[in-house]
N, C-alpha and C positions, 0 to 999 in steps of 0.2 A: 285963920284966914278963910274967908268964905269962898265958895266955888265961883270963879269969875265968869262963867257962861250960863246963859238962861236955858233952862230945860222946859219946853212947852209940852203940855199934856195933849194927847191925841184928841182931835176934834172929829167926830163921826161925820160931820157935815162937809169935811174937806175930802174931795175925791182925788184920784190919782193925778188927773190933769192939773188940778190946783196945786198939789204937792210938788209935781215936777216943775211947774212954773216958779214956785218959790225957791226950789233948789237951783234952778238956772240963774236966778237973780243974785246968788251968793257972790260976794266980792272976794278977791284973793285973800286967803287966810281966814275967811269968815266961816263959822260953823252953824249948822242947824241940828239941834238935838231934840228928839221927840220921845216922850215916854208913853208907852202903851200902844204904839202903832202896830196894827196886825202884821204878822210875819209875811203874809202874801202881798201886802201892799208895799212893805219894805223891799221885797225881792223884785217887784215890778217897777219900782222907782228908778230914776236915772242914777248914774254913778258907777264907777268901777268898784267891784268888791274884790277882796283878796282871793276868793275862790276862782274868779275868772282871770285874775291877773297871774295866778299860778299857772294856768294854761297858756296865757299870753307869753309867759317867760319862754316857752318852748318855741312858739312861732305864732304869727297872726292867724295862720290857718287853724292851729289848735284852738285858739280863742274863739274863732268863728264857729267851729264845730261844736264847742261847748255851749255857746250862746244859742245855737239852732237846735240843740238836742232837746227833744220833748221830754219834759219831766212830769211823769204821771204821779198822781196822788195815790199812795198805797194805803190800803186798809189793814195791811199785815203789821204785826208787832215789830217795831223797830227799837232795839234796845237803847241806842244813843238818844233818840227822841224821847223815849219814855223816861230816861234818867233826867234829862233836862226838865221835863214837865214835873216830875216828882219833886225835884229840888226847888225849881223857880216858880212853878205854877201848880201847886197841889190841888187847887180848886178846879183848874182846867183838866187836870189828870182825872178827876172824878167824872167830869162831864164828857171828855173826849175819848177816854178809854172805857170800853164797855165789856164787862165780864160775861162770856157766853154761859148760858145755863147748862147744867149737866144734861146729857142725853145724846142720842145718836140720830144721824140724819139719813140712815139707810132706808128706814121704813117711811111710808107716806104719813103715818101718824106723827112720827118724829119731825118730819119736815113741816107739817102743818102746825105743830106746836111751836116750832122755831119761828115760823112766819107770824103767828099770832103774838108771840113775845116781842118781836121786832116792831110790829104794828103798834103794840101797847107802849113801847119805849118811845117811838116817834110821836105818839099822841101826847105823852107826858112832857116831852121836850118842847112841844109846840111847833114841830116841823110840818106845819100845815101845807106849805107850798110843795114840799117833797112828797107828802101823802097824795096831794092832788095829781102830781106828775106820775106817781106810781099807779094811781087808779086809772089815769088816762092810758098808760102803757098796758095795764092789765086788761082793760076793756077793749083794747084794739083788736086782739084776737085771742084765741084759747091758749092759755099758758100752762105748762106743767108745773108741779110743785117745786121741782128743782130749779126751773127758770125763775119762779117767783122769789124763792129765798135768796138766790144769787143776785137777782136784780135789786132786791131790798138791801142786801149787804153792800152793794155797789153804791146805792143812792144815799144811805144814811151817813151823815158826816161825823163818824166816829171810827175809832180803831178797835177791832174786836180782839180780846185777849182771853186767855184761860185763867183759871183760878191760880195756877202756879205762877204765871207771868205777873198777875196782880200782886201776889205775895213777894215776888222779886222787887217790884217797885216800892212796896211798903218797907221792905227790909233796907233798901238803898236809902230811902228817905230818912229812916231812923238813924242809919249810920252817918249820913252826911249832916243831919241835924246835930248829932252829938259831936261830930268833928268840928263843925262851925262854932259850937259853944266852947269847946276846948281851945280852939285856935283864935277865938274872938273875931271870927269872920262875920261881918255884917255889911249890908248893902243899903244905900239910900235909893237906888233904882235897880230894877231888873228888866232884862229883855228891852234895853233902850237902844234906839236907832239914832245914827248920826251921820252927817255929811260935812265935808270940808272941801273948799275949792283951793286947789294948788295950781296957780297959773291958769291954763286953759282946761285943766282936768278937774274932775270931781271924784273924790274918793268917798266911799261909804262903808259903814260897819255897824254891826249889831252886837252889843256887849251883853254877856249873860248877867254879870253883876257889876255895878259901879258904886263906889263909895266916894262921894264928893268931899267928905271930911278928910280922908286920908289920901285922896287922889290915887286910888287903887282900882284896878280892873281885875275881876276874877272870871276865869273861863272854865266851865265844866267840861271836862274832857274824858271820854271813855278810852281806855288803853288796854293793850295786851298784858302789860306788866308795869308795876310801880317801882320795880327795882331801878335805882338811879341810872345805871349804865344803859338799861333798856329804854327808859323814858328819854334820855338824852339822844340816843340813836334815833328813835322815832321822831323826836322833835326836829332834828336836823334833816332827816330823810323826808319828812312831810312838811317841812318849811314853816314851822310854827312861828319863826321870827317875823315872817311877813305879816301875819294877822296881828301879832303882838305889837309890832311897830304901828300898824294902821290904827288899832284901837287906842294906843297911847297917844297918838297924834290927834285923832278925831276928838277924843274926850279929854285931852290935855291933862293926862296923868303921868306919873313918874314910875309906877310899879305895876307890873303885870304878873298875875299869879294863875297857875293852873291847879285846879282841884281835880286830880286824875283819879278816875274810878275804874278799877279792873273789870273786864267784861265777864269774868267767871266768878262763881260763888267762892269765897264769901264777900266778894266785891270790896277788896282792900282799897284804901284811899291813900294817895301819895300827894303831898303838897310841894309844889315847885314854884319858883318865882324868878323874875328877871327884871332888872332895873333898866330904865330907858336909855341910859348913857353907855351901856356895855357894848363891846365891839360886835357881838353877835346880833343884837337888835339893830345896830347901825348898819350892819351888812344887809339886813332886811330892808332898811330905809333906802339904801342905795339902789337895790334891785327893784323895789317897788317903784321908785321915782323914775328910773330909766325905762322900765317896762311900760309905764303909763305914757311917757313921751313917745316911745317907739310905736306903741299900739295906736295912739291917737293919729300919728302920721299915716299908718296903714288905713285907718278908718277914713281920714280926710281924702286920701288918694284912691280909696276904694280898691286897694291892691293888697290881697291877703296871701298871694302866692309866693312872694319873695321874702324869705326869712331874714330877719335882722340879726345882727351879731349876737350869738348866744352868750350867756353869762357862765362864769365859772361855777361849777357845782361845789357846794360846801360838803366835803366828805364827812360823814358821821364819825364822831370820836367814840371811843369806848373807855369806860371808867369802871373800876371795881371799888365801889363805895357801898357802905351799909345802907339799907333802906332808911330814909329819913322819917323822923317822927314829927318834926316841925318844918315850916317852910324853909327851904334851902335854895341857894342861888347857884345851881350847877353850871351855868353858862358863863360865869364871870371869867 
């Protein structure tokens, strides 16, 4: 059976306003699925994401604080982000993670060498506008070498990493590649964005991996432990069923799988899955649906100070089960 929904490729000529207009025109139950949409454009587009709805569960004030919180772009190494890039976008990993050259920055000679290296990198990348902005900043007044290299690090659109951090990414990519071959994991689309209208509300999600042949969604998840009882505890505590339900609904799939990668060496991998019709996923559905309705009411009335009825917290359960070697369904 062929996938019943159209997936449109990202069109660079479509700006955020045009995208939002298209989303607003969705009819009840209609989906918009876009392959290749830049992450920053997805985040800026209209629609409730599961991240913000988890805050909205607490109160409309929590949601408002989350929405108004300034999110700064960090150039520091972020393990979770690097894992996603290594697995889903290895070419972007090469372009967006930059290994610092060996050397020290205490001496003026070391700082100057570092500045020269970054200038060469930006020239090769074709970051002409950034270089022009840097020159304008540099020529505005006398700058120290420390100010120069810090400014250049701030302006260049990459994440700086060490040789060790790069080796971590390479090691994880090799392990996950082998895992996917053994488990026959494959994707027809990666990093795919989607929206669906449910009544007056619009729900959005961005799936790591989608297989339209098997109607399966895979989520790359970094975790403290892949021991089954630990993962189940974290999944319930961190409300994984909200995002699982959301993605299963938006992309119209019946199976959600977590490819869990431990945060510490040797980065063991744990495969977990949940079918759409199990009680735990349906609990996520009920909470997401009620939260959207209540939050929309707060937005329409412009009243974020009065909390709505809170929902019952799902207490984490503990299991003593051996670490799985194949995809298991621990939430049934």
